[in-house]
C-alpha positions in Angstrom: 153.5 154.7 70.4 150.4 153.0 69.2 147.6 155.2 67.4 145.2 154.1 70.3 147.9 154.8 73.1 148.3 158.6 71.5 144.1 158.8 71.3 144.1 157.7 75.1 147.1 160.3 76.0 145.2 162.9 74.2 141.7 161.9 75.9 143.5 161.6 79.8 145.4 165.4 78.6 141.5 166.7 78.2 139.9 164.6 81.4 142.8 166.9 83.3 141.6 170.0 81.7 138.2 169.4 82.9 139.5 168.7 86.7 141.7 171.7 86.2 138.2 174.2 84.7 136.2 173.5 88.1 135.6 170.0 87.8 132.8 170.0 84.8 131.7 166.6 84.2 131.0 166.5 80.7 133.4 167.2 77.5 132.7 167.2 74.1 132.9 164.4 71.9 135.9 163.8 70.3 134.3 162.4 67.1 133.9 164.8 64.1 130.8 166.7 63.8 128.5 165.2 60.8 128.4 168.0 57.8 124.9 167.7 56.9 124.9 171.3 55.8 122.3 173.9 55.9 121.9 177.0 57.6 125.1 178.8 58.6 123.8 179.8 62.2 123.2 175.8 62.9 126.8 174.9 61.7 128.2 177.2 64.0 126.5 176.3 67.0 127.3 173.1 66.4 131.0 173.8 66.1 130.6 175.6 68.8 128.7 172.7 71.3 131.3 169.8 69.5 134.5 172.1 69.8 137.3 169.9 71.1 138.5 172.1 73.9 135.2 173.5 74.9 134.2 172.0 78.3 130.8 172.7 80.4 131.6 175.8 82.8 131.6 175.1 86.0 128.8 175.9 88.9 131.0 178.9 90.2 131.6 180.1 86.9 127.7 179.8 86.1 126.6 181.4 88.9 129.4 184.3 88.3 127.0 184.9 84.7 124.2 185.3 86.8 125.3 187.4 89.6 126.9 189.2 86.8 123.4 190.1 85.0 122.6 193.9 86.6 120.2 196.3 86.0 122.5 197.8 83.5 123.7 194.6 81.8 120.4 192.5 81.9 120.3 188.7 80.4 117.8 189.0 77.6 115.6 185.7 79.2 115.6 184.2 82.5 114.7 180.6 82.8 112.6 179.2 86.1 112.8 175.6 86.0 115.3 173.3 84.7 113.0 170.4 83.5 112.4 169.4 79.6 110.9 172.2 78.9 112.9 175.0 81.1 116.2 173.6 79.4 115.1 173.6 76.0 113.8 177.0 76.5 117.2 177.9 77.5 118.8 176.3 74.5 116.5 177.6 72.2 117.1 180.8 73.2 120.9 180.7 73.0 121.0 179.4 70.0 119.4 182.2 68.6 122.2 184.2 70.0 120.2 185.8 73.1 121.6 186.0 76.6 120.4 183.6 78.7 120.0 182.5 82.4 118.4 179.3 84.0 117.6 178.6 87.3 116.4 175.2 88.8 114.9 174.8 92.5 116.4 171.2 93.1 118.3 169.4 89.9 117.6 169.0 86.5 115.2 166.9 85.8 114.3 166.2 89.0 110.7 166.2 88.6 108.5 165.5 86.3 110.6 165.3 83.3 112.4 162.3 85.2 109.0 160.3 86.2 107.6 159.9 82.9 106.8 156.6 80.8 109.9 156.7 79.0 107.9 157.1 75.7 108.4 159.6 72.8 104.7 159.1 71.4 102.8 160.8 68.9 99.3 160.3 70.6 97.3 157.3 69.7 95.1 157.6 72.2 94.4 161.1 70.4 93.7 159.6 67.3 91.3 157.7 68.4 89.5 160.6 69.7 89.9 162.4 66.8 88.1 159.6 64.6 85.2 159.0 67.1 84.2 163.0 68.3 85.5 164.2 65.1 87.7 166.8 67.0 90.2 168.2 64.4 91.7 169.6 67.3 93.1 165.9 68.9 94.0 165.6 64.8 96.2 168.6 64.9 97.7 167.1 68.2 98.8 163.7 66.6 100.5 165.4 63.9 102.3 167.7 66.1 103.6 165.0 68.5 104.3 162.3 65.6 106.5 165.0 63.8 108.5 165.9 67.2 108.7 162.3 67.9 110.9 162.2 64.7 112.9 165.0 65.6 113.8 163.9 69.7 115.0 160.6 68.1 117.2 162.5 65.4 118.9 164.7 67.8 119.7 162.3 71.0 120.0 159.5 68.9 122.1 157.6 71.6 119.5 158.3 73.9 116.3 157.5 72.3 115.2 154.6 69.6 111.9 153.2 68.4 110.4 150.8 70.2 107.7 148.0 69.4 104.9 147.8 71.3 102.5 144.7 71.3 98.8 145.3 71.6 96.9 142.1 72.8 93.5 141.0 71.6 90.9 138.5 73.0 88.6 138.3 69.9 88.7 139.1 66.4 86.6 142.5 66.2 89.8 143.9 68.5 92.1 142.3 66.2 90.6 144.4 63.0 89.6 147.8 65.5 93.3 147.9 66.4 94.8 146.8 63.1 92.5 149.2 61.4 93.4 151.9 64.2 97.4 151.4 64.2 97.3 151.5 60.4 95.5 155.0 60.4 98.1 155.5 62.9 100.8 154.6 60.2 99.4 156.6 57.7 99.2 160.1 59.6 102.4 159.4 60.7 103.8 159.7 56.8 107.2 160.1 56.2 107.8 160.7 60.0 106.8 156.8 60.5 109.1 155.0 62.6 108.5 151.2 61.3 105.5 150.1 59.9 102.6 148.1 62.2 101.4 144.6 61.6 99.7 141.8 62.6 100.9 138.5 64.4 99.0 135.6 65.0 98.9 134.4 68.4 101.5 131.4 68.0 103.9 134.6 66.5 102.7 136.7 69.4 103.6 134.2 71.9 107.1 133.5 70.9 107.8 137.3 70.8 106.9 137.5 74.1 107.1 134.5 76.2 105.5 135.8 79.1 101.7 136.9 77.3 99.1 134.8 78.5 97.2 133.1 75.5 93.7 133.2 77.7 92.6 136.0 79.5 89.3 136.9 80.8 87.6 133.4 79.7 88.9 134.2 76.1 91.7 132.8 73.9 94.4 135.2 72.7 93.8 135.6 68.9 96.9 137.9 68.2 98.7 140.9 68.3 99.1 144.1 66.8 102.4 145.4 66.8 103.4 149.2 66.3 106.2 151.8 67.1 106.4 154.3 69.3 109.9 155.8 70.8 111.6 155.2 74.0 114.1 157.5 75.7 116.3 157.9 78.7 114.6 161.2 80.3 116.6 162.0 82.8 119.8 161.4 80.7 118.1 163.5 77.6 117.3 166.4 80.3 120.7 166.8 81.3 121.9 166.5 78.0 119.6 169.5 77.2 120.9 171.5 80.1 124.5 170.7 78.8 124.3 171.7 75.5 122.6 175.0 76.7 125.5 175.7 78.6 128.1 175.4 75.7 125.9 177.1 73.2 126.4 180.1 76.3 123.2 179.9 78.8 124.2 179.9 82.2 122.4 177.3 83.7 122.3 176.8 87.2 120.7 173.9 89.7 119.7 173.7 93.1 119.4 178.1 92.5 115.5 179.1 93.9 113.0 182.0 93.0 112.6 183.5 96.1 110.8 187.1 94.6 110.1 188.7 91.4 112.3 192.4 90.8 109.5 194.7 89.3 110.1 197.9 87.5 108.7 200.4 90.2 106.8 202.9 87.6 105.4 200.2 84.9 105.4 197.2 87.4 106.8 195.0 84.6 108.9 192.0 86.0 113.0 192.9 85.1 114.4 190.0 87.3 114.3 187.7 90.2 115.8 187.3 93.6 117.7 184.2 93.6 118.7 182.0 96.7 121.5 179.4 96.4 120.3 176.6 98.0 123.7 174.8 98.6 125.1 178.2 100.1 122.2 179.7 101.3 123.6 183.2 100.0 120.8 185.7 98.1 121.4 187.9 94.9 119.7 189.3 92.1 119.4 188.6 88.3 117.9 191.4 86.1 116.5 190.3 82.6 114.1 191.8 80.1 111.8 188.5 80.3 111.3 185.7 82.4 110.2 182.7 81.0 108.3 180.8 84.0 108.6 176.7 82.7 108.2 174.9 86.5 105.9 172.5 85.6 103.5 172.2 88.2 104.3 174.7 90.4 104.1 177.4 87.6 101.0 178.9 89.6 102.7 179.1 92.8 105.5 181.5 90.0 102.7 182.9 88.8 101.1 184.0 92.4 104.6 185.4 93.1 104.2 187.9 90.1 100.3 188.5 91.3 98.7 187.2 94.4 95.4 187.1 92.7 96.5 184.8 89.2 93.7 182.3 88.0 95.0 179.1 88.6 96.0 177.6 84.8 97.0 174.2 86.3 95.0 170.8 86.5 97.5 168.2 87.8 97.2 164.6 86.5 99.4 161.9 88.5 101.4 159.3 86.7 102.5 156.3 88.8 104.6 153.7 87.6 107.0 150.7 88.8 110.0 148.5 88.7 109.4 144.9 87.8 112.2 142.8 87.0 113.2 141.8 83.4 111.8 138.5 83.2 108.1 140.3 83.0 108.8 141.6 79.4 111.3 140.6 76.8 114.2 142.8 76.0 112.9 145.2 73.0 109.1 144.8 73.1 106.7 146.6 74.9 103.3 145.7 76.0 99.9 147.8 76.0 97.1 147.1 78.0 94.4 149.0 76.2 91.6 148.9 78.5 91.7 148.9 82.6 88.5 149.1 84.8 88.7 152.2 85.0 89.4 153.1 81.3 93.2 154.0 81.6 96.1 152.8 79.3 98.8 150.7 81.2 101.8 150.3 79.5 104.9 147.6 80.5 108.2 148.2 78.9 111.6 147.0 78.4 113.7 149.7 80.6 117.5 149.4 81.6 117.4 145.7 82.0 114.0 145.6 84.1 110.6 146.2 83.5 108.9 149.1 83.8 105.1 149.5 84.0 102.7 152.4 84.7 99.6 155.0 84.0 99.1 158.0 83.4 96.0 160.3 84.2 94.4 160.3 87.8 93.5 163.0 90.1 95.9 164.5 92.8 97.4 167.3 94.2 100.5 169.3 93.9 103.2 168.1 96.2 107.1 168.7 95.7 107.5 165.0 96.0 104.6 163.4 95.3 104.4 159.6 96.4 102.8 156.6 94.7 100.1 154.9 97.0 99.6 151.3 97.5 96.4 151.5 95.7 97.6 152.8 92.5 100.8 150.2 92.5 98.2 147.7 92.9 96.0 148.9 90.2 98.8 148.7 88.2 99.6 144.8 89.1 96.0 144.2 88.6 95.5 145.4 85.2 98.8 143.3 84.1 98.5 140.2 85.3 95.1 139.2 83.0 97.7 139.6 80.1 100.8 137.3 81.4 100.9 133.8 82.1 103.1 134.4 85.1 102.3 135.1 88.5 102.2 138.7 89.3 103.5 139.0 92.5 103.7 142.6 95.1 106.9 141.5 96.5 108.6 141.5 93.0 108.4 145.6 92.7 111.2 146.6 92.7 110.8 150.6 93.1 108.1 153.1 92.4 107.6 156.7 91.8 104.8 159.5 90.9 105.0 162.4 88.8 102.7 165.4 88.4 101.9 165.9 84.7 100.8 170.1 84.5 97.5 169.9 82.6 97.0 173.5 81.2 93.7 175.4 81.4 94.0 178.7 79.7 93.8 181.8 81.7 92.3 183.9 79.2 89.8 181.1 78.3 86.1 181.6 78.7 85.8 177.7 80.4 87.6 175.2 81.2 85.2 172.5 79.9 87.8 170.9 78.0 91.8 171.0 79.6 94.0 171.1 77.2 96.4 167.7 76.2 98.2 170.9 74.3 100.8 173.4 75.8 99.7 176.6 76.3 101.7 180.1 76.9 100.4 182.8 78.4 102.0 186.3 79.6 99.1 187.1 82.1 101.3 189.4 83.8 103.9 192.0 82.0 107.4 190.5 82.0 106.5 187.3 82.7 105.7 184.5 80.1 104.2 181.0 81.5 105.0 177.8 79.3 102.8 175.0 80.7 101.3 171.8 80.0 102.0 169.6 76.4 104.3 166.6 77.1 107.7 165.3 76.6 107.3 164.8 72.9 106.7 168.1 72.2 109.7 170.3 74.6 111.2 171.4 71.6 108.3 172.7 69.9 106.8 174.4 73.3 110.3 175.8 73.6 110.3 177.4 70.5 107.0 178.7 71.2 107.8 180.5 74.8 110.7 182.2 73.1 108.8 183.4 70.1 106.7 185.0 72.9 109.4 186.0 74.9 111.1 188.3 72.1 107.6 189.6 71.4 107.2 190.4 74.6 110.8 192.2 75.5 111.0 193.3 71.6 114.2 191.0 71.7 116.5 191.1 69.0 117.7 187.7 68.1 120.4 186.8 65.8 118.7 184.3 63.8 115.3 182.0 64.0 114.6 179.0 65.8 117.1 176.0 64.4 116.6 173.6 67.3 114.9 171.2 64.6 118.5 170.7 62.9 120.6 170.3 66.3 121.7 167.3 67.8 122.5 167.4 71.6 125.8 167.1 73.1 127.0 163.4 72.4 124.5 162.5 69.5 126.8 164.0 66.9 128.8 161.2 64.9 127.0 158.6 67.2 126.2 155.5 65.8 124.6 152.4 67.1 128.2 150.3 66.7 129.8 153.2 68.7 130.3 150.7 71.4 132.4 148.7 69.8 135.1 151.1 69.6 134.8 151.0 73.6 135.0 147.3 73.9 137.5 146.9 71.9 140.0 150.2 72.9 139.5 150.4 76.8 139.1 148.3 79.9 138.0 148.3 83.1 139.3 149.1 86.3 138.4 147.1 88.7 139.9 145.9 92.8 140.7 142.5 92.7 140.4 140.2 95.8 144.0 141.1 97.1 142.9 145.3 96.8 145.1 145.9 93.7 143.4 147.8 91.4 143.8 145.5 87.7 142.7 146.2 84.6 139.9 144.1 83.5 137.6 143.8 80.1 135.4 146.1 78.8 132.5 143.9 78.1 129.9 144.3 75.5 126.9 144.7 78.3 129.4 147.9 80.1 130.5 149.3 76.5 126.6 149.2 75.5 125.8 151.3 78.6 128.1 153.8 78.1 127.7 154.3 74.4 123.8 154.9 74.7 123.8 156.9 78.1 126.9 159.4 77.0 127.0 158.9 73.1 130.2 159.8 71.7 131.0 161.1 75.2 131.5 157.6 76.6 135.2 157.9 75.6 135.6 160.7 78.0 134.1 158.6 80.6 136.1 155.3 79.5 139.8 157.0 79.8 138.8 157.5 83.6 139.2 153.8 84.2 142.9 154.1 82.0 144.8 155.4 85.0 
């Protein structure tokens, strides 16, 4: 039997094992773990996540673990919210050896965490404010975000990559201004730098971005300045966090809603929650020493559930994005419109074979299913049309969505004059630690701060310090950019012919690349499904 046939047979056996274990959809990668050395705790957790025989436990198993957390056998931490921050908290706490549960009212990444600009960025705008306003707080935000940007890309290399972003300049002052600003961005990044920014002439710019306009606002294009930030598949990254947390020992359950908190009759401290399974309608109680509120835009509703007089700490901001055909932008190059009529920035980025355009930071109200308004869609189209040499048509909008960013107001602050762009951790009710604010890029450090606060609140005894800065997510360990070639060479696609028969087809490069980037080393487990 050939080595390839043996490998396929072994993978098929693993797939059968998954079905037998309750239908868990993900398996650990077959590629051996990279031995980068370091902390024994990190290596122990890495081996557990990448165990050849490990599977993500089924929903029934996860729910049973939460139901089993009684008053005599409590969880250390119960996390409420299955977005980036909540799943990050669950992973951090579980890898510290704590007993962790997580519940999410809808599905993992169904809210804000799947409605981002798909960028992992350090915050060029914050650097500009730091320089012109002499604001050291803004500068610290940039340093922090740049550190985390590099870490996110390294921890999930299959889901994240560096993306060049082009800023058009229509006079020489803009060329100098943006070149100096982005060189400062490079300097601040230091060892965390992805690639050096550089200036391109007008001719070079048009060659790199064919739809870029040579004339705009009665001015000629003088060139562009290109810098690098990170790009991610946000929803898959979020699901990867949830699965990694589950493999590390956390009990994570979606479609499970907190309906009330359990409180100690004497101290009034929160000691757990009553949870409703939104799929079955049944309710159960879960006890925990600390509850972490990571509900994003809805964290105030949980705080009011604990204390009806709690002061709001969320100032909601809307981010609207639209999807356009791929011909609006070339593959591998983004465009940033730095100045719109109301001062906001608009991005136009290649994403999954299409063009993603959008903006952030407009006032909104909190609603479970935010929808973009027509005037917001038209604003984005108007903002990009001056920079393109193709007609921007409303009919080309393939889809649109709106996400709510939970900008944080510290409830302990004496005034709210400056809404924080950083995250806030607060325990304004005993036993309930709230983490909110921040952004996708800094989810890992937000989780670390929340877990630290929870440990202090509940007097918990972790096995080790935070190790998530050196922990690759499921599917990332052992992944290389060339991994798709393994899929293209060793696997086929099964498809129906015109006669209705199922026949093998070629695993084309596009399909192989999609699987490789979506699932990392787990892509082999997906490909094996098509072999039988």
